[in-house]
N, C-alpha and C positions, 0 to 999 in steps of 0.2 A: 547728092545735088538735091534741093529742095525745088519744089515746085513756084514759081512766082505766078501771083493773081494780080492782073490789071485792074487798078483802081482811078477815079478821079478825086482829086481834092475840089475842095471848094475853090481854088483859084483856077482852074482849068489846066494844072500841069498832068501830065500822065504820071502815076506812082506805082510803084511796083511795090507789093507788100511785102516782107517776109517776117518771119517771126522776130529777127535782130531789131527789127526797124523799116524804116521806109527810105527809097530811094528815089528822088524825084527825077525824071528824066522827059526832055522834052521829045516832041513830035519829030522835028527835024533831025536829031542825033539822038537815037532811043539807045539807052544803054542797059544793058543786059548785067546783071549782078550774080557770081555764083556763091556757091557757100563758102564762107570765109571762115579760116582757124580762128577759134576764139582768142589766142593770144595776139593775132597780128589783125584783129578786126579795127581797132583804131587807127592804124597806119592805111591799111586798106582804105578805109573812109576817107581819110586826106586825100590819097591819090584819087579816088573817083570823083574828088569834089573838084581836083584839079582840072581833071578832065573835062566834068561836066559844064563847069563855070565858062559861059560864054556860048553855051549850045541852047541852054534853056531859053526860054522865051515866055513872058508874060503879058498877052495881047502884044502891042507895038513895042514897048519898052522892053528893053533888054535886061532885065532883073533875074538873076538866078538866086534861088534859094535851096539850099540841098540839105535834106534831114537825113541824118541816118542814125537810128537810135536816140541818145539824147545830144548827139554833136549835129551843129546846124550850121552850115556854109553860107554866107551870102555873098553875092559877086555882083556888080554892077558895071554894064559896060556903056558909056557916053553915045 
């Protein structure tokens, strides 16, 4: 299992950096990502995206943008 480093991106989201990409996690529901098998990485990314949308917050607007490698998932909550 690889060690995750906590960084902050320019939008204020807490970002967990891995060699495979970055997983954006909100401060309210911080998600930890383990090491994925390379074959199932894309499906794992989609599953984590489905869990993370709705928990991420940028300021007061609920706009979640999740980027893992080249995959980017964006969800909005009214």
